C-alpha positions, 0 to 999 in steps of 0.5 A: 839776587837781591833780598827783594828779588828773592822774595818776589821770585820765590813768592811767584813760584810758590803762588804758581805751584800752590796758589796764592791762598795756599801760600803763607809768609812762612812759606815765602820766607823759607823759600827765599831764605830771607829774614822776616825783617827783610821781608817787611822792609821791602813789603811793609804791608805783607802778603798783599804787597808780595802778591802785586810784586809777584803778579807784576814779575810773572807778567813781565817774564811772561810777556818777555818770553812770548815776545822773544819766541814770536820774534825768532822767525817771520814765519808764524809756524816756526815762531809759534812752534818755538813758543810751544817748545819752550812751554813744553820744555818747562813743563817737562822739567818742572811740571809747573807752568813757570813763567808761561802762565798766570792762570792760578793767580788770576783764578785766586785774585778774582775778588780783588779788583786791584789784583784782578785788574793787574792780571787783566792788563797782563792778559791784554798785553799777551793777546796784543803780542799775538795780534802784533805778530798776526798783523805782521802777517798782513792780517787786519788789526780787528781780526788779529786782535780777535785771533790774539785773544783766541790764542791767549785763551787756548794757550792757558787752557792747554797749559793747565790741561797739560799740568793736570795730565802731566802730559804736553800733548794738549799744548802740541795739539793746540799748536797744530790747531792754532797754526792751521787757523792762522794759515787758513786766515792768511789764505782767505785774506 
């Protein structure tokens, strides 16, 4: 892994574990094992520039993970189950949302318009991934878009609750509820 990638990956992990505001440059240097000079070579504007890179990196990983899981089957229940299983496995292994959530970064970047816009774009992309999958099941574009946002919102909440409780039950419950909702919508249309 390159020094630049090590910095981004380490920072993203720390931001997701502790929050953006609780992590300093020293923490990032320690976690990435990169010399201070290298950090400022790649990120001359310091922490803010690292935050931007970390949000982009987490967003890319998150969208890739979600898209990959949603493509595992043409059947909604199977692909959504695979998505939830990946989240549960990550939580059980690390008790951290890893590359499954942006929540903590979103909450701590609301006052910065550029950072908040980056998070906004990622949430829209995620909602659109769900909507695209739902459209493949013959759900109208308008309804699929609404459901995509509902799914994204519920998953973020379930992930945060699962982390707080150190228990995957909220994710498993939301899997059942969302799958039932999608089945109901399909049967009604």
